[in-house]
VEXMAR-87059 format. One record per residue (C-alpha): residue in one letter; x, y, z. Coordinates in pm, 1 decimal, decimal comma. Layout:
BEGIN
node res: A&c1: X&c2: Y&c3: Z
...
//
This chain:
BEGIN
node res: M&c1: 146,0&c2: -2466,4&c3: -2431,2
node res: S&c1: -47,6&c2: -2161,8&c3: -2306,2
node res: T&c1: -37,5&c2: -1939,8&c3: -2000,0
node res: I&c1: -145,1&c2: -2096,2&c3: -1669,4
node res: L&c1: -173,3&c2: -1811,8&c3: -1419,4
node res: V&c1: -295,0&c2: -1538,2&c3: -1654,9
node res: N&c1: -633,5&c2: -1580,7&c3: -1822,4
node res: T&c1: -565,9&c2: -1427,7&c3: -2163,3
node res: G&c1: -926,7&c2: -1484,4&c3: -2270,0
node res: Q&c1: -1053,9&c2: -1263,2&c3: -1986,3
node res: S&c1: -770,7&c2: -1008,5&c3: -2004,7
node res: T&c1: -853,1&c2: -674,2&c3: -2163,0
node res: V&c1: -685,5&c2: -347,1&c3: -2257,5
node res: V&c1: -742,8&c2: 4,0&c3: -2124,6
node res: E&c1: -784,0&c2: 242,0&c3: -2417,8
node res: S&c1: -866,2&c2: 556,7&c3: -2215,7
node res: V&c1: -872,5&c2: 684,0&c3: -1858,2
node res: D&c1: -1122,1&c2: 901,5&c3: -1672,2
node res: I&c1: -988,3&c2: 1239,3&c3: -1563,4
node res: L&c1: -1161,5&c2: 1436,7&c3: -1287,2
node res: V&c1: -1164,0&c2: 1808,3&c3: -1370,1
node res: P&c1: -1294,8&c2: 2062,6&c3: -1116,6
node res: G&c1: -1529,2&c2: 2304,7&c3: -1290,2
node res: A&c1: -1687,9&c2: 2627,5&c3: -1174,5
node res: G&c1: -1970,8&c2: 2451,6&c3: -995,6
node res: D&c1: -1903,7&c2: 2080,5&c3: -1005,1
node res: I&c1: -1655,0&c2: 1806,2&c3: -1092,8
node res: K&c1: -1654,7&c2: 1685,1&c3: -1450,8
node res: T&c1: -1524,3&c2: 1352,9&c3: -1584,6
node res: L&c1: -1335,6&c2: 1352,9&c3: -1913,3
node res: K&c1: -1198,9&c2: 1054,9&c3: -2106,2
node res: L&c1: -836,0&c2: 1085,2&c3: -2205,5
node res: P&c1: -726,5&c2: 831,6&c3: -2470,7
node res: N&c1: -415,3&c2: 615,4&c3: -2426,6
node res: E&c1: -173,3&c2: 631,1&c3: -2718,2
node res: D&c1: -37,4&c2: 292,5&c3: -2607,5
node res: V&c1: -318,3&c2: 78,7&c3: -2470,9
node res: Q&c1: -247,2&c2: -73,2&c3: -2130,1
node res: P&c1: -307,3&c2: -448,4&c3: -2073,4
node res: K&c1: -535,6&c2: -528,1&c3: -1781,2
node res: L&c1: -451,2&c2: -888,6&c3: -1699,5
node res: A&c1: -702,9&c2: -1130,0&c3: -1548,0
node res: P&c1: -604,3&c2: -1418,3&c3: -1315,3
node res: N&c1: -688,2&c2: -1787,8&c3: -1334,6
node res: G&c1: -784,9&c2: -1813,0&c3: -966,1
node res: I&c1: -563,9&c2: -1755,4&c3: -664,9
node res: I&c1: -190,6&c2: -1810,8&c3: -715,5
node res: D&c1: -117,9&c2: -2050,9&c3: -430,3
node res: V&c1: 255,3&c2: -2119,0&c3: -430,0
node res: V&c1: 232,0&c2: -2309,1&c3: -99,8
node res: N&c1: -5,7&c2: -2575,6&c3: -233,7
node res: D&c1: 38,2&c2: -2574,9&c3: -610,3
node res: F&c1: 404,3&c2: -2497,2&c3: -686,4
node res: S&c1: 728,8&c2: -2692,7&c3: -662,1
node res: W&c1: 917,6&c2: -2512,2&c3: -386,6
node res: Y&c1: 1026,6&c2: -2800,0&c3: -158,1
node res: A&c1: 1205,0&c2: -3133,2&c3: -211,6
node res: G&c1: 1065,2&c2: -3477,0&c3: -135,8
node res: P&c1: 727,4&c2: -3632,7&c3: -212,2
node res: K&c1: 410,9&c2: -3430,3&c3: -256,8
node res: A&c1: 270,3&c2: -3322,3&c3: 81,3
node res: S&c1: -99,8&c2: -3330,0&c3: 157,8
node res: A&c1: -309,6&c2: -3013,7&c3: 162,7
node res: A&c1: -360,3&c2: -3054,1&c3: 539,4
node res: V&c1: 17,5&c2: -3051,3&c3: 594,9
node res: L&c1: 82,4&c2: -2762,1&c3: 355,7
node res: D&c1: -190,4&c2: -2552,2&c3: 516,2
node res: K&c1: 24,5&c2: -2548,0&c3: 832,2
node res: T&c1: 311,0&c2: -2386,3&c3: 642,0
node res: P&c1: 379,8&c2: -2026,1&c3: 753,1
node res: C&c1: 265,6&c2: -1810,6&c3: 465,5
node res: V&c1: 208,6&c2: -1456,5&c3: 346,2
node res: F&c1: -116,1&c2: -1351,5&c3: 178,6
node res: L&c1: -104,0&c2: -1085,0&c3: -92,9
node res: T&c1: -397,4&c2: -903,2&c3: -251,1
node res: E&c1: -288,7&c2: -693,8&c3: -546,8
node res: R&c1: -425,2&c2: -341,6&c3: -590,4
node res: E&c1: -385,3&c2: -49,8&c3: -828,9
node res: Q&c1: -436,0&c2: 321,5&c3: -780,6
node res: K&c1: -753,1&c2: 478,3&c3: -919,5
node res: I&c1: -659,0&c2: 836,5&c3: -840,3
node res: S&c1: -310,0&c2: 984,1&c3: -810,1
node res: S&c1: -157,2&c2: 1038,4&c3: -466,9
node res: L&c1: -159,6&c2: 1413,0&c3: -540,4
node res: I&c1: -540,8&c2: 1424,4&c3: -556,1
node res: S&c1: -614,8&c2: 1164,1&c3: -288,6
node res: G&c1: -361,1&c2: 1332,8&c3: -59,2
node res: A&c1: -522,0&c2: 1674,6&c3: -109,8
node res: I&c1: -868,3&c2: 1538,9&c3: -31,5
node res: Y&c1: -730,3&c2: 1346,1&c3: 267,6
node res: Y&c1: -588,0&c2: 1667,3&c3: 417,9
node res: L&c1: -893,0&c2: 1877,5&c3: 335,6
node res: K&c1: -1132,7&c2: 1623,7&c3: 485,2
node res: A&c1: -921,2&c2: 1613,0&c3: 801,8
node res: A&c1: -931,6&c2: 1993,7&c3: 819,9
node res: A&c1: -1308,2&c2: 1990,8&c3: 772,5
node res: K&c1: -1349,9&c2: 1735,7&c3: 1054,4
node res: G&c1: -1129,6&c2: 1948,0&c3: 1280,9
node res: V&c1: -1331,8&c2: 2259,1&c3: 1206,8
node res: K&c1: -1653,4&c2: 2070,2&c3: 1279,3
node res: A&c1: -1517,4&c2: 1942,6&c3: 1613,0
node res: V&c1: -1402,6&c2: 2289,4&c3: 1713,3
node res: S&c1: -1731,1&c2: 2452,8&c3: 1617,0
node res: D&c1: -1924,3&c2: 2197,8&c3: 1823,7
node res: N&c1: -1727,5&c2: 2264,9&c3: 2143,1
node res: V&c1: -1528,1&c2: 2587,7&c3: 2150,5
node res: N&c1: -1823,8&c2: 2818,5&c3: 2105,5
node res: D&c1: -1982,2&c2: 2691,2&c3: 2426,9
node res: V&c1: -1657,1&c2: 2717,3&c3: 2624,9
node res: F&c1: -1518,4&c2: 3050,0&c3: 2500,5
node res: G&c1: -1832,8&c2: 3220,5&c3: 2373,2
node res: V&c1: -1699,5&c2: 3269,8&c3: 2019,7
node res: D&c1: -1785,9&c2: 3111,9&c3: 1687,0
node res: P&c1: -1448,7&c2: 2974,0&c3: 1564,3
node res: I&c1: -1561,0&c2: 2921,1&c3: 1204,5
node res: A&c1: -1672,3&c2: 3283,0&c3: 1172,8
node res: L&c1: -1355,0&c2: 3401,0&c3: 1345,1
node res: L&c1: -1118,7&c2: 3191,4&c3: 1132,4
node res: G&c1: -1310,6&c2: 3287,2&c3: 821,1
node res: K&c1: -1246,7&c2: 3654,5&c3: 894,4
node res: L&c1: -881,6&c2: 3594,6&c3: 981,1
node res: N&c1: -812,8&c2: 3400,0&c3: 662,7
node res: S&c1: -1044,3&c2: 3564,1&c3: 411,2
node res: Q&c1: -801,2&c2: 3840,4&c3: 306,3
node res: G&c1: -1072,9&c2: 4003,5&c3: 103,5
node res: S&c1: -1200,8&c2: 3686,2&c3: -61,2
node res: E&c1: -1564,7&c2: 3595,3&c3: -14,1
node res: G&c1: -1617,2&c2: 3305,7&c3: 226,7
node res: G&c1: -1257,8&c2: 3275,2&c3: 348,6
node res: M&c1: -1049,5&c2: 2961,1&c3: 403,6
node res: M&c1: -1322,7&c2: 2767,9&c3: 588,4
node res: S&c1: -1568,5&c2: 2818,8&c3: 306,8
node res: N&c1: -1308,2&c2: 2713,6&c3: 50,9
node res: I&c1: -1230,8&c2: 2397,4&c3: 249,2
node res: K&c1: -1596,4&c2: 2307,3&c3: 275,5
node res: G&c1: -1665,0&c2: 2379,8&c3: -91,0
node res: T&c1: -1362,8&c2: 2193,3&c3: -225,0
node res: V&c1: -1416,5&c2: 1890,6&c3: -4,5
node res: G&c1: -1783,8&c2: 1880,2&c3: -90,3
node res: K&c1: -1726,3&c2: 1885,4&c3: -465,6
node res: F&c1: -1453,6&c2: 1622,0&c3: -470,4
node res: K&c1: -1621,6&c2: 1404,4&c3: -209,4
node res: D&c1: -1926,6&c2: 1359,9&c3: -430,1
node res: A&c1: -1703,9&c2: 1262,9&c3: -724,0
node res: L&c1: -1475,4&c2: 1032,6&c3: -525,3
node res: D&c1: -1723,4&c2: 847,8&c3: -302,7
node res: E&c1: -1756,7&c2: 566,7&c3: -555,6
node res: Y&c1: -1377,0&c2: 531,6&c3: -571,4
node res: A&c1: -1334,3&c2: 506,4&c3: -194,6
node res: V&c1: -1563,5&c2: 213,0&c3: -113,6
node res: E&c1: -1291,9&c2: -56,5&c3: -121,4
node res: D&c1: -1041,0&c2: 153,9&c3: 71,6
node res: T&c1: -1293,9&c2: 246,0&c3: 339,9
node res: E&c1: -1360,9&c2: -124,0&c3: 400,9
node res: L&c1: -989,8&c2: -209,0&c3: 387,9
node res: L&c1: -885,4&c2: 53,4&c3: 643,2
node res: A&c1: -1178,6&c2: -25,4&c3: 871,9
node res: A&c1: -1061,5&c2: -389,1&c3: 875,2
node res: H&c1: -717,5&c2: -265,0&c3: 986,5
node res: N&c1: -860,2&c2: -35,1&c3: 1260,4
node res: L&c1: -728,0&c2: 263,3&c3: 1063,4
node res: K&c1: -1042,7&c2: 458,4&c3: 975,5
node res: S&c1: -850,6&c2: 775,6&c3: 1058,0
node res: L&c1: -650,2&c2: 720,3&c3: 736,6
node res: E&c1: -952,5&c2: 693,6&c3: 506,5
node res: G&c1: -882,3&c2: 862,7&c3: 175,1
node res: I&c1: -503,1&c2: 862,9&c3: 193,6
node res: Y&c1: -496,8&c2: 626,5&c3: -107,2
node res: L&c1: -774,8&c2: 541,0&c3: -351,5
node res: T&c1: -727,5&c2: 193,3&c3: -498,1
node res: T&c1: -907,4&c2: -107,9&c3: -637,6
node res: K&c1: -828,4&c2: -478,9&c3: -649,5
node res: T&c1: -678,5&c2: -614,9&c3: -971,9
node res: G&c1: -808,3&c2: -967,5&c3: -906,3
node res: F&c1: -465,4&c2: -1121,2&c3: -844,1
node res: Q&c1: -420,2&c2: -1289,0&c3: -505,2
node res: Y&c1: -115,4&c2: -1483,0&c3: -387,1
node res: R&c1: -12,5&c2: -1715,2&c3: -106,6
node res: L&c1: 363,7&c2: -1749,7&c3: -66,4
node res: P&c1: 570,7&c2: -1954,1&c3: 182,6
node res: F&c1: 716,3&c2: -1742,4&c3: 462,5
node res: Y&c1: 1004,8&c2: -1849,4&c3: 689,2
node res: D&c1: 1143,8&c2: -1520,8&c3: 819,8
node res: P&c1: 935,5&c2: -1424,0&c3: 1124,9
node res: Q&c1: 1168,0&c2: -1146,7&c3: 1242,5
node res: Q&c1: 1000,6&c2: -843,6&c3: 1395,1
node res: T&c1: 1141,3&c2: -491,9&c3: 1412,3
node res: I&c1: 1011,0&c2: -172,9&c3: 1572,8
node res: T&c1: 1052,9&c2: 128,3&c3: 1346,6
node res: S&c1: 994,9&c2: 419,7&c3: 1587,6
node res: E&c1: 1211,2&c2: 596,3&c3: 1842,1
node res: W&c1: 1219,4&c2: 874,5&c3: 2099,6
node res: G&c1: 1459,9&c2: 1164,5&c3: 2065,7
node res: E&c1: 1527,3&c2: 1526,4&c3: 2166,2
node res: K&c1: 1478,5&c2: 1670,8&c3: 1820,4
node res: R&c1: 1128,4&c2: 1709,5&c3: 1691,3
node res: E&c1: 949,7&c2: 1878,1&c3: 1405,7
node res: E&c1: 839,7&c2: 2232,7&c3: 1486,2
node res: T&c1: 461,5&c2: 2238,5&c3: 1530,8
node res: G&c1: 200,1&c2: 2468,8&c3: 1671,6
node res: G&c1: 269,5&c2: 2776,1&c3: 1458,8
node res: V&c1: 324,0&c2: 3095,8&c3: 1657,6
node res: L&c1: 238,1&c2: 2926,4&c3: 1987,2
node res: G&c1: 484,8&c2: 2646,4&c3: 1914,0
node res: G&c1: 752,9&c2: 2906,4&c3: 1851,0
node res: Y&c1: 686,3&c2: 3073,4&c3: 2187,5
node res: I&c1: 706,8&c2: 2738,5&c3: 2367,5
node res: T&c1: 1034,3&c2: 2645,3&c3: 2197,3
node res: G&c1: 1177,5&c2: 2989,0&c3: 2274,2
node res: A&c1: 1076,6&c2: 2966,2&c3: 2639,5
node res: M&c1: 1241,9&c2: 2624,9&c3: 2672,6
node res: S&c1: 1561,1&c2: 2758,1&c3: 2517,6
node res: K&c1: 1570,9&c2: 3063,8&c3: 2745,3
node res: G&c1: 1507,7&c2: 2848,2&c3: 3051,3
node res: E&c1: 1793,0&c2: 2619,1&c3: 2957,7
node res: Q&c1: 2034,0&c2: 2911,6&c3: 2903,1
node res: F&c1: 1939,8&c2: 3074,7&c3: 3235,4
node res: S&c1: 1991,9&c2: 2752,0&c3: 3431,7
node res: E&c1: 2331,0&c2: 2691,6&c3: 3270,6
node res: I&c1: 2447,0&c2: 3044,9&c3: 3356,2
node res: M&c1: 2328,0&c2: 3019,0&c3: 3716,0
node res: N&c1: 2512,8&c2: 2690,6&c3: 3768,9
node res: I&c1: 2820,1&c2: 2758,3&c3: 3555,2
node res: T&c1: 3056,9&c2: 2723,1&c3: 3850,5
node res: Q&c1: 2917,4&c2: 2388,7&c3: 3958,8
node res: P&c1: 3056,1&c2: 2053,7&c3: 3837,0
node res: G&c1: 2830,7&c2: 1818,3&c3: 3648,0
node res: V&c1: 2583,6&c2: 2068,9&c3: 3504,2
node res: Y&c1: 2325,1&c2: 1870,9&c3: 3307,6
node res: I&c1: 1965,2&c2: 1947,1&c3: 3218,7
node res: E&c1: 1739,3&c2: 1652,4&c3: 3149,9
node res: K&c1: 1537,6&c2: 1725,3&c3: 2835,4
node res: P&c1: 1202,7&c2: 1568,6&c3: 2748,1
node res: K&c1: 1213,6&c2: 1312,8&c3: 2468,4
node res: Y&c1: 966,6&c2: 1325,7&c3: 2184,8
node res: F&c1: 818,7&c2: 1033,1&c3: 1998,2
node res: Q&c1: 959,3&c2: 1011,9&c3: 1644,7
node res: H&c1: 769,1&c2: 831,8&c3: 1373,6
node res: A&c1: 990,2&c2: 636,6&c3: 1134,4
node res: T&c1: 1038,8&c2: 818,0&c3: 803,9
node res: D&c1: 1013,8&c2: 490,5&c3: 609,7
node res: G&c1: 736,9&c2: 234,1&c3: 635,3
node res: M&c1: 780,7&c2: -116,5&c3: 771,1
node res: K&c1: 992,4&c2: -344,6&c3: 550,8
node res: R&c1: 956,9&c2: -722,2&c3: 527,9
node res: T&c1: 1154,0&c2: -961,6&c3: 307,4
node res: I&c1: 1020,7&c2: -1291,6&c3: 173,6
node res: K&c1: 1253,4&c2: -1555,9&c3: 29,1
node res: F&c1: 1160,0&c2: -1891,4&c3: -123,8
node res: P&c1: 1286,0&c2: -2130,1&c3: -396,4
node res: L&c1: 1103,6&c2: -2248,7&c3: -709,0
node res: L&c1: 1218,3&c2: -2586,0&c3: -844,2
node res: N&c1: 1207,2&c2: -2658,9&c3: -1215,1
node res: T&c1: 1310,4&c2: -3025,2&c3: -1178,9
node res: I&c1: 1017,6&c2: -3140,6&c3: -959,2
node res: R&c1: 659,2&c2: -3153,8&c3: -1077,5
node res: R&c1: 383,7&c2: -3115,0&c3: -815,0
node res: A&c1: 71,9&c2: -3044,4&c3: -1018,1
node res: D&c1: -79,6&c2: -3146,7&c3: -1350,0
node res: V&c1: 59,9&c2: -2833,3&c3: -1511,8
node res: N&c1: 412,7&c2: -2782,8&c3: -1645,4
node res: Q&c1: 622,2&c2: -2657,2&c3: -1352,7
node res: V&c1: 865,8&c2: -2473,4&c3: -1583,3
node res: Q&c1: 580,2&c2: -2269,0&c3: -1732,9
node res: Q&c1: 419,3&c2: -2219,9&c3: -1392,3
node res: N&c1: 736,9&c2: -2091,7&c3: -1224,0
node res: Y&c1: 843,8&c2: -1870,4&c3: -1513,3
node res: E&c1: 499,1&c2: -1717,5&c3: -1546,3
node res: L&c1: 481,7&c2: -1630,3&c3: -1176,1
node res: L&c1: 812,7&c2: -1444,5&c3: -1197,5
node res: W&c1: 714,6&c2: -1279,4&c3: -1526,8
node res: L&c1: 387,3&c2: -1164,7&c3: -1370,8
node res: L&c1: 551,5&c2: -1017,6&c3: -1059,1
node res: A&c1: 804,9&c2: -832,3&c3: -1275,5
node res: F&c1: 543,1&c2: -702,0&c3: -1520,5
node res: Q&c1: 290,5&c2: -586,2&c3: -1260,4
node res: N&c1: 562,6&c2: -398,2&c3: -1073,2
node res: K&c1: 681,2&c2: -180,0&c3: -1358,0
node res: S&c1: 516,6&c2: 141,6&c3: -1473,1
node res: Y&c1: 351,8&c2: 118,4&c3: -1817,0
node res: K&c1: 387,9&c2: 407,3&c3: -2061,4
node res: T&c1: 48,7&c2: 497,1&c3: -2212,3
node res: S&c1: 108,4&c2: 847,5&c3: -2348,0
node res: F&c1: 354,0&c2: 1135,8&c3: -2356,6
node res: A&c1: 263,8&c2: 1236,6&c3: -1998,9
node res: K&c1: 110,7&c2: 924,3&c3: -1844,7
node res: S&c1: 284,2&c2: 619,9&c3: -1697,6
node res: P&c1: 50,5&c2: 438,4&c3: -1454,5
node res: P&c1: 256,4&c2: 326,1&c3: -1152,6
node res: P&c1: 334,0&c2: -31,2&c3: -1040,4
node res: K&c1: 77,4&c2: -227,4&c3: -843,2
node res: L&c1: 28,9&c2: -206,6&c3: -467,3
node res: Y&c1: -39,2&c2: -492,3&c3: -225,3
node res: T&c1: -234,9&c2: -560,7&c3: 89,3
node res: I&c1: -17,1&c2: -802,0&c3: 287,5
node res: S&c1: -89,9&c2: -1024,8&c3: 585,3
node res: V&c1: 113,7&c2: -1283,7&c3: 771,4
node res: P&c1: -135,7&c2: -1415,7&c3: 1029,7
node res: G&c1: -19,8&c2: -1341,4&c3: 1383,3
node res: Q&c1: 290,7&c2: -1156,0&c3: 1259,7
node res: F&c1: 205,3&c2: -835,4&c3: 1070,6
node res: S&c1: -25,3&c2: -678,6&c3: 816,2
node res: M&c1: 6,5&c2: -384,9&c3: 577,4
node res: P&c1: -300,1&c2: -234,8&c3: 408,9
node res: Y&c1: -83,8&c2: -59,7&c3: 147,3
node res: A&c1: 263,4&c2: -177,4&c3: 46,1
node res: Y&c1: 478,1&c2: -199,6&c3: -264,3
node res: I&c1: 756,2&c2: -424,4&c3: -386,0
node res: S&c1: 1071,1&c2: -222,2&c3: -318,4
node res: N&c1: 1306,1&c2: -496,6&c3: -436,2
node res: L&c1: 1262,2&c2: -814,7&c3: -640,4
node res: S&c1: 1564,4&c2: -1033,3&c3: -712,0
node res: I&c1: 1576,7&c2: -1373,3&c3: -882,8
node res: N&c1: 1891,8&c2: -1587,4&c3: -863,9
node res: F&c1: 1954,4&c2: -1883,4&c3: -1097,1
node res: L&c1: 2071,0&c2: -2199,5&c3: -919,9
node res: G&c1: 2216,2&c2: -2509,6&c3: -1084,7
node res: T&c1: 2247,9&c2: -2584,7&c3: -1455,1
node res: V&c1: 2077,5&c2: -2343,5&c3: -1694,2
node res: R&c1: 1912,7&c2: -2468,7&c3: -2015,3
node res: R&c1: 1685,9&c2: -2320,8&c3: -2280,1
node res: A&c1: 1318,4&c2: -2413,6&c3: -2259,1
node res: S&c1: 995,2&c2: -2307,9&c3: -2427,5
node res: V&c1: 738,4&c2: -2110,5&c3: -2225,4
node res: S&c1: 436,2&c2: -1898,1&c3: -2314,2
node res: T&c1: 399,6&c2: -1532,3&c3: -2218,6
node res: P&c1: 112,6&c2: -1283,4&c3: -2259,9
node res: I&c1: 158,4&c2: -1033,5&c3: -2544,5
node res: L&c1: -53,3&c2: -767,8&c3: -2714,0
node res: S&c1: -185,1&c2: -844,5&c3: -3063,1
node res: D&c1: -415,9&c2: -586,4&c3: -3221,9
node res: K&c1: -536,5&c2: -461,3&c3: -2881,1
node res: T&c1: -597,2&c2: -816,6&c3: -2762,7
node res: V&c1: -402,8&c2: -1014,6&c3: -2502,3
node res: I&c1: -288,0&c2: -1354,5&c3: -2632,1
node res: S&c1: -17,2&c2: -1603,3&c3: -2535,6
node res: K&c1: 289,6&c2: -1669,2&c3: -2746,8
node res: P&c1: 574,6&c2: -1920,9&c3: -2698,8
node res: V&c1: 932,6&c2: -1804,5&c3: -2649,3
node res: Q&c1: 1264,4&c2: -1975,3&c3: -2573,4
node res: V&c1: 1409,9&c2: -1862,2&c3: -2238,8
node res: P&c1: 1699,2&c2: -1969,1&c3: -2011,5
node res: V&c1: 1566,4&c2: -2183,9&c3: -1726,1
node res: P&c1: 1779,4&c2: -2298,2&c3: -1427,5
node res: E&c1: 1729,3&c2: -2604,6&c3: -1213,0
node res: A&c1: 1590,0&c2: -2371,8&c3: -946,4
node res: Y&c1: 1512,3&c2: -2005,2&c3: -885,7
node res: E&c1: 1585,4&c2: -1832,3&c3: -557,1
node res: V&c1: 1324,8&c2: -1557,1&c3: -521,5
node res: T&c1: 1366,6&c2: -1264,2&c3: -280,9
node res: I&c1: 1092,0&c2: -1002,9&c3: -247,8
node res: E&c1: 1112,3&c2: -697,5&c3: -22,1
node res: F&c1: 784,1&c2: -524,4&c3: 65,1
node res: T&c1: 773,3&c2: -169,4&c3: 203,8
node res: S&c1: 462,4&c2: -28,3&c3: 369,2
node res: L&c1: 322,2&c2: 299,4&c3: 237,7
node res: I&c1: 198,9&c2: 399,6&c3: 582,4
node res: G&c1: 355,9&c2: 396,3&c3: 927,9
node res: D&c1: 385,2&c2: 93,3&c3: 1154,0
node res: Y&c1: 84,1&c2: 128,4&c3: 1385,7
node res: G&c1: -38,2&c2: -104,7&c3: 1657,9
node res: N&c1: -391,6&c2: -66,4&c3: 1516,4
node res: T&c1: -335,9&c2: -354,0&c3: 1276,2
node res: M&c1: -245,0&c2: -592,1&c3: 1559,2
node res: M&c1: -594,9&c2: -546,0&c3: 1702,7
node res: S&c1: -776,0&c2: -601,1&c3: 1373,8
node res: D&c1: -922,3&c2: -874,7&c3: 1157,1
node res: A&c1: -628,7&c2: -822,2&c3: 921,3
node res: F&c1: -417,2&c2: -1008,9&c3: 1175,9
node res: T&c1: -606,8&c2: -1332,5&c3: 1100,1
node res: T&c1: -625,8&c2: -1422,3&c3: 731,9
node res: S&c1: -688,2&c2: -1741,9&c3: 537,1
node res: I&c1: -808,0&c2: -1878,3&c3: 203,1
node res: I&c1: -1177,8&c2: -1960,9&c3: 186,3
node res: N&c1: -1346,0&c2: -2063,2&c3: -140,5
node res: D&c1: -1039,6&c2: -1963,3&c3: -343,6
node res: T&c1: -1042,6&c2: -1612,1&c3: -193,8
node res: V&c1: -810,4&c2: -1445,7&c3: 55,7
node res: T&c1: -1041,2&c2: -1370,3&c3: 350,7
node res: R&c1: -967,8&c2: -1156,2&c3: 656,8
node res: G&c1: -1092,7&c2: -1237,0&c3: 1002,7
node res: T&c1: -1120,2&c2: -1615,0&c3: 969,8
node res: A&c1: -842,8&c2: -1863,0&c3: 1042,6
node res: P&c1: -863,1&c2: -2233,6&c3: 957,9
node res: A&c1: -868,3&c2: -2477,1&c3: 1249,4
node res: T&c1: -539,1&c2: -2654,7&c3: 1318,9
node res: N&c1: -453,7&c2: -2954,4&c3: 1534,3
//
């Protein structure tokens, strides 16, 4: 028996990583070796639990029937650059765009060059000032990171979220999943409240102070009157946590749907989800993080960036020992090796996904809201015809 979902022949190891180092005049790339090489697993096609796995009782259903099953599409991703660097560039690029917009308009209205003015205000004796530093830093890193951002630019454009370009820099791992989905609950994760984060700098402070003084004056003037109440404006509050969605489905080890061994198939899927969602120690200071996912449930929701925040597997029925194959490292090569493991009559799998960005209506007006499998690939913007 060998692995079914993981292609050990195509899997490789990562022996070093590229490090971007800002120099005096440019960005240099250095190779930093891994003390423990990191496996980079390759898939054997899309992992289609809906069509190819044993997750329902009764006779084998036709592909036409199974294609009508509510499902969730997952495309696995991994970070290329840490959130520290991508976040810094994301903020700096936004600042540069803001400066550009201001310089194109404010000078005509107020008769002053805002870039020159802000440069003087923020230079504090340094040549060029803050605006020059922003431009220089963004320019250097942008040239080095453009090749990293191609996939993310396309991904966010497909979600109508071009304004978030650069917030994460990722690439596809090659693993794609289709899982059954029977929990169509929807929740709204924002609210309106009186408290809000202080913004606007000095001007914001003046506004807040004026509101407070106005409230105190009105209360004093009406202190003798019954029912003194001042209606306060409510402010939109973004949720501090991203959208969460939970997927639950069974995997049956006593029913065989395909030509492959269902015990191996089920165990390997769960092994793969567990392995890809743990950090992997490669050196004293480096532990590449778990994988990320682009998630879509057509007509329900989509998340360009999400992670598995909880994975639980319950054993149902009688448990017996069985032989399965798992990927292992052997002399910097990925091979499969048999092992005896406890296998129940059925697994109950629960996966909670948490979005890494806020819950925006943009995605509901995007191609990401219609997803399907075409030519063994998860494809956005095209839905199969149904009767």
